[in-house]
C-alpha positions as CSV (number, residue, x, y, z in Angstrom):
1,E,34.3,10.4,52.2
2,H,37.2,10.7,49.8
3,N,35.0,9.6,46.9
4,K,32.3,12.1,47.9
5,A,35.0,14.9,48.1
6,R,36.2,14.1,44.6
7,E,32.6,14.3,43.4
8,F,32.1,17.7,44.9
9,V,35.4,18.9,43.3
10,R,34.3,17.5,39.9
11,N,30.9,19.2,40.3
12,M,32.6,22.5,41.2
13,E,34.9,22.2,38.1
14,N,31.9,21.5,35.9
15,A,29.9,24.4,37.4
16,I,32.8,26.8,36.7
17,Q,33.0,25.6,33.1
18,A,29.2,26.0,32.7
19,K,29.3,29.3,34.7
20,K,26.6,28.0,37.1
21,I,27.3,30.0,40.2
22,N,24.5,28.4,42.3
23,E,25.7,24.9,41.5
24,L,29.3,26.0,42.3
25,T,28.4,27.5,45.7
26,A,26.2,24.6,46.7
27,N,29.0,22.1,46.0
28,A,31.6,24.3,47.6
29,G,29.5,24.5,50.8
30,Q,29.0,20.7,50.9
31,Y,32.7,20.1,50.2
32,A,33.7,22.5,53.0
33,R,31.4,20.8,55.5
34,L,32.7,17.4,54.4
35,L,36.3,18.5,54.8
36,K,35.7,20.0,58.2
37,E,34.2,16.8,59.5
38,H,36.7,14.6,57.8
39,I,39.7,16.5,59.1
40,Y,38.2,16.5,62.6
41,K,37.9,12.7,62.5
42,E,41.5,12.3,61.3
43,D,43.0,14.7,63.8
44,N,41.0,13.6,66.8
45,I,40.4,9.9,66.2
46,L,42.4,8.3,63.5
47,Y,45.9,9.8,64.0
48,P,45.9,9.6,67.8
49,M,44.8,5.9,67.5
50,A,47.5,5.2,64.9
51,E,50.1,7.0,67.1
52,R,49.2,4.8,70.1
53,G,48.9,1.6,68.1
54,L,51.9,1.6,65.8
55,S,55.5,0.9,66.7
56,D,58.2,3.5,65.8
57,E,59.4,1.1,63.1
58,A,56.0,0.9,61.6
59,K,55.6,4.7,61.7
60,S,59.0,5.1,60.0
61,S,58.0,2.6,57.3
62,L,54.7,4.4,56.7
63,L,56.5,7.7,56.4
64,K,58.9,6.3,53.9
65,E,56.1,4.8,51.8
66,Y,54.2,8.1,51.9
67,I,57.2,10.0,50.6
68,E,57.6,7.5,47.8
69,I,54.0,7.7,46.7
70,D,53.9,11.5,47.1
71,N,56.8,11.7,44.7
72,R,55.4,9.1,42.3
73,L,52.0,10.9,42.1
74,N,53.7,14.2,41.7
75,S,51.5,15.8,44.3
76,H,53.1,19.2,43.7
77,A,51.5,19.2,40.3
78,I,48.1,18.3,41.9
79,W,48.5,21.2,44.3
80,L,49.4,23.5,41.4
81,K,46.3,22.3,39.4
82,Y,44.0,23.4,42.3
83,E,45.8,26.6,42.9
84,I,45.2,27.5,39.2
85,L,41.5,26.4,39.6
86,C,41.2,28.6,42.6
87,T,42.7,31.6,40.8
88,E,40.4,31.0,37.8
89,L,37.4,30.8,40.1
90,E,38.3,34.0,41.9
91,Q,38.7,35.8,38.5
92,Q,35.3,34.5,37.2
93,L,33.5,35.4,40.4
94,N,35.0,38.9,40.3
95,V,33.8,39.3,36.7
96,Q,30.3,38.1,37.7
97,K,30.3,40.4,40.8
98,E,31.2,43.4,38.7
99,A,28.5,42.6,36.1
100,F,26.0,42.2,38.9
101,A,27.0,45.5,40.4
102,K,26.7,47.2,37.0
103,S,23.2,45.8,36.6
104,G,21.8,48.1,39.3
105,Y,19.8,45.1,40.7
106,E,21.2,45.4,44.2
107,T,20.4,49.2,44.3
108,R,16.8,48.6,43.1
109,V,16.2,45.9,45.6
110,I,17.4,48.1,48.5
111,H,15.4,51.1,47.2
112,E,12.2,49.1,46.8
113,K,12.5,47.6,50.3
114,G,13.6,51.0,51.8
């Protein structure tokens, strides 16, 4: 699941660069579904099982290792990268939305169906 999630994120980044909105939305939808399922499994199966099965000492050791790895990987920078990506995406989508609105397409379709 983690590899599939990374693939969806790469595909979204590529779609943004290529300005392919359909590809972006398809990957974003698949990514959102994957995350929802993955988080459900972690919250309702994995974490409760670990909580029951691990000693307090083991939990403390895992937490210490997690903090060390988090610091080593500089996860703050990773979060920042995706916050910037999200902002760029929002800006690009707003530009495309405005261009679409200016095209009059939406108005013509409603008028023709009306």
